[in-house]
C-alpha positions in Angstrom: 9.3 16.0 -3.6 7.7 13.0 -4.9 4.5 13.1 -6.9 1.7 11.1 -5.1 -1.5 9.2 -5.7 -3.8 7.8 -3.2 -6.1 4.5 -3.4 -9.2 4.7 -0.8 -11.9 2.4 -0.7 -15.6 2.1 0.0 -15.0 -0.3 2.8 -12.6 -2.6 4.4 -11.2 -5.5 2.3 -12.3 -3.7 -1.0 -8.7 -4.5 -2.3 -6.7 -1.2 -1.7 -3.4 -3.1 -0.4 -3.5 -5.3 -3.4 -4.0 -2.7 -5.7 -1.4 -0.4 -4.2 1.1 -3.0 -4.2 0.4 -3.7 -8.0 0.8 0.2 -8.6 3.9 0.1 -6.9 5.4 -2.9 -9.1 4.1 -0.9 -12.2 5.6 2.3 -11.4 8.8 0.6 -10.5 8.8 -1.5 -13.9 8.4 1.8 -15.4 11.7 3.1 -13.9 10.7 5.3 -11.3 11.6 5.2 -7.5 8.4 4.5 -5.7 7.6 3.9 -2.0 4.1 2.8 -0.4 2.6 4.7 2.6 -0.3 4.4 4.8 -0.7 6.8 7.8 -2.5 4.5 10.1 -2.9 0.7 9.8 -5.2 -1.8 11.7 -3.7 -5.2 11.7 -2.5 -8.3 13.7 -0.1 -9.4 11.0 2.9 -7.3 11.6 6.7 -7.1 10.7 10.0 -6.0 12.4 12.5 -4.0 10.2 15.8 -4.2 10.1 16.1 -1.5 12.8 13.9 -3.1 15.1 10.7 -1.1 14.2 7.0 -2.5 14.0 5.1 -2.0 10.9 1.9 -3.6 9.2 2.5 -6.4 6.9 0.4 -4.7 4.0 3.1 -2.1 3.6 5.6 -4.8 3.6 4.4 -6.5 0.8 4.0 -3.0 -1.1 7.7 -2.3 -0.4 8.8 -5.7 -1.7 6.7 -5.0 -4.9 8.3 -1.8 -5.0 11.9 -3.2 -4.7 12.4 -1.6 -1.5 13.5 -3.0 2.0 10.6 -2.4 4.3 10.8 0.9 6.3 8.7 1.9 9.2 8.3 5.5 7.5 5.8 3.6 5.4 3.3 2.9 8.3 4.0 5.3 11.1 0.9 4.3 13.1 -0.1 0.8 13.7 -2.9 -0.3 15.8 -2.9 -4.0 17.0 -6.2 -4.8 18.6 -6.2 -6.3 21.9 -9.9 -6.4 22.9 -13.1 -5.5 20.9 -12.6 -1.9 22.0 -8.9 -1.4 22.5 -5.7 -1.7 20.5 -1.9 -1.7 21.4 -0.9 1.8 19.5 2.3 1.7 17.9 4.0 5.0 16.5 7.2 5.0 14.5 7.6 1.4 15.3 7.6 1.8 19.2 4.6 0.8 21.4 2.9 4.0 22.9 0.7 1.6 25.1 -2.8 0.2 24.8 -5.6 2.4 24.4 -9.4 2.1 24.3 -11.0 3.1 20.9 -12.3 6.5 22.3 -9.1 7.5 24.0 -7.3 6.7 20.7 -9.9 8.7 18.8 -9.4 11.9 20.8 -5.5 11.5 21.0 -4.9 10.4 17.5 -4.1 14.3 16.4 -1.2 14.2 18.7 0.4 11.7 16.4 0.0 13.6 13.2 3.4 15.3 13.5 5.0 11.6 13.3 2.8 10.7 10.2 3.9 14.2 8.5 7.6 13.9 9.2 7.6 10.0 7.9 5.6 11.1 4.6 8.0 13.9 3.9 11.0 11.9 4.7 9.8 9.2 2.2 8.7 11.9 -0.3 12.2 13.5 -0.6 13.7 9.9 -1.4 11.3 8.9 -4.2 9.7 9.9 -7.5 6.3 8.7 -6.5 4.5 7.7 -3.3 1.6 5.3 -3.2 -0.8 6.2 -0.6 -3.3 3.8 0.9 -6.4 4.8 2.7 -8.2 2.7 5.3 -11.7 1.5 5.6 -14.1 4.1 3.9 -13.6 8.0 3.6 -17.3 8.2 4.0 -17.6 7.2 7.7 -19.2 10.5 8.6 -18.9 9.9 12.5 -15.1 9.8 12.2 -14.2 12.4 9.6 -13.6 15.2 12.1 -10.5 13.4 13.3 -9.7 11.7 10.1 -5.7 11.3 9.4 -5.8 8.2 7.1 -8.3 9.0 4.2 -9.3 12.5 2.8 -7.9 14.2 6.0 -4.4 13.1 4.7 -5.1 13.4 1.3 -5.6 17.2 1.9 -2.5 17.4 3.9 -0.1 15.8 1.2 -2.4 17.3 -1.5 -3.0 13.7 -3.0 -5.4 13.0 -6.0 -7.6 10.0 -5.1 -8.8 7.0 -6.9 -11.8 5.4 -5.1 -12.2 1.6 -5.3 -15.3 -0.7 -4.7 -15.6 -4.4 -4.5 -17.9 -5.9 -7.0 -17.6 -9.3 -5.5 -19.6 -8.4 -2.2 -22.2 -6.9 -4.8 -23.7 -3.6 -5.1 -20.8 -2.0 -6.4 -22.5 1.1 -8.1 -24.1 2.1 -4.8 -20.7 1.5 -3.0 -19.0 3.8 -5.3 -21.7 6.5 -5.8 -22.9 6.2 -2.1 -19.4 7.2 -1.0 -18.8 9.9 -3.3 -22.5 11.4 -2.4 -21.6 11.5 1.3 -18.1 13.4 0.6 -18.1 17.1 1.1 -17.5 19.4 -1.9 -13.7 19.9 -1.4 -13.3 16.1 -0.8 -15.3 15.1 -4.0 -13.0 17.4 -6.0 -10.2 15.0 -4.9 -11.6 11.9 -6.4 -10.4 11.9 -10.0 -11.4 8.1 -10.7 -13.1 5.3 -9.5 -12.1 1.5 -10.0 -14.3 -1.6 -9.9 -12.3 -4.5 -8.3 -12.7 -8.1 -8.1 -14.8 -8.6 -11.2 -15.6 -11.9 -12.7 -17.6 -12.1 -16.0 -18.1 -10.2 -19.2 -17.4 -6.6 -19.1 -19.8 -5.7 -21.8 -22.7 -6.9 -19.5 -21.1 -4.3 -17.0 -20.5 -1.5 -19.4 -24.1 0.2 -19.2 -23.8 0.6 -15.7 -20.2 2.1 -15.9 -21.3 4.8 -18.3 -24.2 5.6 -15.8 -21.7 5.6 -12.6 -19.4 8.1 -14.6 -22.4 10.3 -14.9 -23.5 10.2 -11.4 -19.8 10.7 -10.1 -18.6 12.9 -12.6 -15.2 11.0 -12.9 -14.2 8.4 -15.2 -13.9 4.6 -14.2 -10.1 3.8 -14.4 -10.4 0.2 -14.7 -12.4 -2.9 -14.0 -9.9 -5.0 -12.3 -10.5 -8.8 -12.4 -10.5 -11.0 -9.2 -6.8 -11.7 -9.2 -5.5 -15.2 -8.2 -2.2 -14.0 -6.9 -0.3 -15.5 -3.9 1.0 -12.6 -1.7 0.8 -12.1 2.1 -2.4 -10.8 3.5 -2.9 -8.4 6.2 -5.5 -9.3 8.7 -8.1 -11.9 9.7 -10.3 -11.1 6.7 -7.7 -13.4 4.8 -9.3 -15.7 2.3 -6.9 -18.6 3.6 -9.3 -19.0 6.5 -12.2 -19.5 4.3 -11.3 -21.9 2.0 -12.1 -25.8 2.4 -9.0 -28.0 1.6 -8.8 -31.6 0.8 -6.1 -33.3 2.7 -3.0 -34.3 0.4 0.1 -36.5 0.8 1.0 -34.2 3.8 -1.7 -32.7 5.9 -0.8 -29.7 8.2 -3.3 -28.1 10.5 -2.7 -24.6 11.6 -4.8 -23.8 14.7 -7.1 -20.6 13.8 -6.8 -18.9 17.3 -9.6 -15.9 17.8 -6.7 -13.3 18.1 -4.1 -15.1 15.5 -1.5 -13.1 14.2 1.3 -13.5 11.9 -0.1 -16.6 10.2 2.0 -15.6 7.1 4.6 -17.5 8.9 3.2 -20.4 7.6 3.0 -19.5 3.8 5.7 -21.3 2.6 4.1 -24.8 3.4 1.1 -23.7 1.1 3.3 -23.8 -2.1 3.9 -27.6 -2.2 1.7 -29.3 -4.7 1.1 -32.3 -2.5 1.0 -30.5 0.8 -2.4 -29.2 2.3 -2.3 -26.4 4.9 -5.8 -26.2 6.4 -6.8 -23.4 9.1 -9.1 -25.1 11.7 -10.9 -23.9 14.8 -12.8 -27.1 16.0 -11.9 -30.7 16.9 -13.8 -31.9 14.4 -12.0 -30.2 11.6 -8.6 -31.2 13.2 -8.6 -34.7 12.1 -5.5 -36.6 12.1 -2.8 -34.2 10.4 0.8 -34.9 10.1 2.0 -31.6 11.7 0.0 -29.1 13.9 1.2 -25.4 14.1 0.3 -23.2 16.6 0.5 -19.6 15.5 1.2 -16.2 17.2 -1.6 -14.4 18.9 -2.2 -10.9 20.6 -3.6 -12.4 23.6 -1.8 -15.6 24.5 -3.8 -16.2 27.8 -7.3 -15.5 26.5 -6.5 -17.8 23.1 -5.0 -20.5 25.5 -8.3 -20.6 27.6 -10.5 -20.9 24.2 -8.0 -23.7 22.9 -8.7 -25.5 26.3 -12.7 -24.7 26.3 -12.9 -25.9 22.7 -11.4 -29.4 23.3 -8.6 -28.5 20.8 -6.1 -28.6 23.5 -6.8 -32.2 24.5 -6.8 -33.0 20.9 -3.4 -31.5 20.4 -2.0 -33.3 23.5 -3.5 -36.7 22.3 -1.9 -36.1 18.8 1.5 -35.2 20.4 1.5 -38.3 22.3 1.0 -40.3 19.4 4.0 -38.8 17.7 2.5 -36.0 15.5 5.1 -33.0 14.9 3.7 -30.2 16.7 5.5 -26.6 16.3 4.3 -23.5 18.3 5.5 -19.9 17.1 5.7 -16.9 19.5 2.5 -17.2 21.2 1.9 -20.7 20.2 5.4 -21.4 21.6 4.3 -19.8 25.2 1.1 -22.0 25.2 3.3 -25.1 24.8 5.2 -24.4 28.0 4.3 -25.3 31.9 3.1 -21.9 32.8 2.5 -18.4 31.8 2.6 -15.4 33.9 1.2 -12.0 33.6 1.7 -10.1 36.9 1.5 -6.5 35.4 -1.6 -7.3 33.1 0.3 -6.6 30.0 -2.4 -8.6 28.1 -5.3 -7.1 30.1 -6.6 -10.6 30.1 -8.1 -10.5 33.8 -5.8 -13.5 34.7 -2.2 -13.1 36.2 -1.3 -16.8 35.6 -2.5 -19.9 33.8 -1.2 -23.3 33.4 0.2 -24.0 29.9 -0.1 -27.3 27.9 3.0 -28.8 29.6 4.8 -30.1 26.3 7.9 -28.0 26.6 9.7 -27.1 29.8 9.5 -23.4 29.7 7.9 -20.7 31.8 6.9 -17.3 30.2 6.5 -14.0 32.1 5.0 -11.1 30.2 6.9 -7.8 30.7 6.0 -4.1 29.7 8.7 -3.6 27.2 8.3 -5.4 23.9 11.2 -7.5 22.1 11.3 -6.1 18.5 14.4 -7.3 16.7 15.4 -9.1 13.4 17.5 -12.2 13.8 19.5 -14.3 11.7 22.3 -17.1 12.4 23.0 -21.1 12.3 20.8 -23.6 14.0 22.2 -25.7 16.6 21.4 -27.9 19.6 18.1 -29.1 18.3 17.1 -32.9 19.3 14.9 -35.2 18.1 12.6 -35.2 14.8 14.0 -31.8 13.9 17.5 -32.5 14.6 18.2 -32.5 10.7 17.9 -28.8 11.1 20.9 -28.3 12.7 23.7 -26.5 10.7 21.1 -24.6 8.8 21.0 -20.9 8.3 17.8 -19.2 9.6 16.4 -15.3 9.6 13.4 -13.8 10.9 12.2 -11.3 13.7 11.0 -11.4 16.9 8.2 -9.5 18.3 6.9 -10.4 21.8 6.0 -9.3 25.4 6.7 -12.8 26.9 10.1 -13.9 28.1 10.6 -17.4 28.2 14.0 -17.8 29.8 17.6 -16.6 29.1 19.7 -18.4 26.3 16.7 -20.4 24.9 17.5 -21.9 21.6 16.1 -20.3 18.4 14.1 -23.8 17.9 13.4 -25.3 21.4 12.1 -28.7 22.3 12.8 -32.4 21.6 11.3 -35.6 20.4 8.4 -34.3 18.4 7.5 -30.9 20.0 9.2 -27.5 19.2 8.6 -24.1 19.6 10.4 -20.8 18.3 10.1 -17.0 18.8 11.3 -16.5 15.5 8.5 -15.3 12.8 9.3 -16.0 9.4 11.7 -18.8 10.1 10.2 -21.1 7.4 11.0 -18.4 4.9 14.6 -19.4 5.1 16.0 -21.5 2.3 15.7 -25.0 2.9 14.0 -24.9 6.6 10.5 -25.8 5.2 12.1 -28.5 2.9 13.8 -30.1 5.7 10.8 -30.1 8.0 8.7 -31.5 5.5 11.2 -34.1 4.8 11.4 -35.1 8.3 7.9 -35.8 8.3 8.0 -37.9 5.0 10.6 -40.0 6.7 8.7 -40.8 9.5 5.6 -41.6 7.2 7.8 -43.5 4.8 7.1 -41.2 2.1 9.6 -40.2 -0.7 10.4 -36.4 -0.1 10.9 -35.8 -3.8 7.4 -36.3 -4.2 6.7 -32.7 -2.6 9.2 -30.9 -4.9 11.2 -28.1 -3.7 10.4 -24.4 -3.6 12.3 -21.0 -3.9 10.5 -18.3 -1.9 12.3 -15.5 -3.1 11.8 -16.1 -6.8 8.1 -17.1 -6.2 7.4 -13.9 -4.4 9.0 -11.9 -7.4 6.7 -14.0 -10.0 3.7 -13.0 -8.0 4.6 -9.4 -7.9 5.2 -9.6 -11.9 1.6 -11.3 -12.1 0.1 -8.7 -10.4 1.6 -5.9 -12.1 0.4 -7.5 -15.3 -3.1 -7.8 -14.1 -3.3 -4.1 -13.1 -1.5 -2.8 -16.1 -4.0 -4.5 -18.4 -7.2 -3.8 -16.7 -6.4 -0.3 -15.5 -6.3 2.9 -18.0 -2.5 3.5 -17.1 -2.5 6.8 -19.2 -5.3 8.2 -17.2 -3.6 7.0 -13.9 -0.5 8.8 -15.0 -2.4 11.9 -16.0 -4.0 11.8 -12.6 -0.5 11.3 -11.1 0.8 14.3 -13.1 -2.2 16.6 -12.1 -3.5 16.9 -15.6 -7.0 15.7 -14.5 
C-alpha cells in the first residue's frame, strides 16, 4: 500500500489544493507514482472522466500535476450547491440526489465505504497518496461525523501538515488556534505547519516562526510565497473574479452568474497578451466587449431570472443585435433559447417554465437523469461568423440535466449567436485561435497581433513552476521524513 501525507488547512482557500498539486508534481519529478485524494469536495467547477463520472476540478488539476488521467476515485464524494442550504450529492461520480445540509450531515457516514474503497484502490496502485482536507479540522460542531479531515486521517493513518494563509492576516493565530482546538490524538497527527501565500522578507517573520514552533510543538515545514502560477481553480473564491482588467486589443466579457460553474471553460482566452477576459455582473461593467460568454450554472432558471432583473439580459440582446459574438456554454446555451421547462422541479427553483432570451431556436426540458460523458469529433454544420470552425477536431465533456432536442450540433447557432453543451471545447488545439481570428476579421485587426497558444505545453510549464516554488520554499527533507514516518 502507498505511503500517504495529508494537507489540512486553517480555513477554506488557505491554499491546500495548490500545495497538494505542487507536492504531486514534486513527488512525480522524484520518480514516484503519486495520486491525489480528497474524500469530500464541495465545488461547482467539476469535470467528467473518460468513463462518464463526475469529480471535482481540484483533483483533476492534481492528477494532471501527477501525470495521471483524472479518476473519480480521487474524489469519491462531490457536493454541488444548489441553494444556500442544499447540494446535489454525487458519490463515485453518480448523482445520489439533492439533499439539504442537515440530511447530508446525518447520512454521510453511509457513504464512508465508498470513500474507503476508492482510497484503498488508489493506494494499491501508487507509491504515494497526497490527501487534501476540506475547510478546517477545528470545526468543533462538525467533528463527530467528519470523513474529510482528522476523521479520514485516522481511518487511513495519515500524518498531517497544517497550512495557514498569511495573506488574510493572523496566520499565527490561525495555526496555533487550530492546533489548540484539536483533541490530543488529533494533535499527535500534526507533524508540521506551513505558512502559505507569504509576501515580504522572511527574516522579519522568523521570530514569530520560532514562537509558533514552541507553541504548536512541531516545526514549520515551509514559508511558501504567494505563487503566481496559472492553473485551474476550483470555486467562486477564484481570484479571477476579483481582479480588475483593462480592455485590450480584443475584449471579452464573461457574465458572472450567481451560481456560475465551470468558468475554467474560458481560461484559454486569458493566455493571449492582447486579449482581455473580464468577469462582469452589472450593466455598467459590461461596456461594449467584442465577445460575450454566458457560462454554465448549477441553477439555470434562477440565474436567468437574475440576468433579467439585473438588466444584463437587455444589454446582451442589444449587443447581439449590433453584431457582437455571443456564445453560451451549457446553462448559458439553454438561456439563449426560447423556453426552459422544469416540470419535475429538478432545479428546485420553484418555477416550472420560463421564457428564454430567444436568440436561438431551442427549447430545453430538465429531466432527473444527468448527462455525463466525454465527447470528441469533428465540427461541422456551423453557419455564420464561426463557420471557420468546420472541419476542426474538438474534445471536451458534457454535464447537464437539461435536454435541448435530439441531434443538436456540437456548436449550434448562426449569424453571431452560438451555444454548446461541450465544456472544455476551447481547450482543443486551434479552437480558441480560430474564434479570436473570426473576431479580428470582423474588427479589421491582424490576427497575428494576438499570437498563438499551446494549452498542453503551457499547463506542463505551470505545474513545473509550481513544483519549483514548493520545492524551494519547503523543507523537503522534513516532508520525506514525515512521509516515511520518521517524525
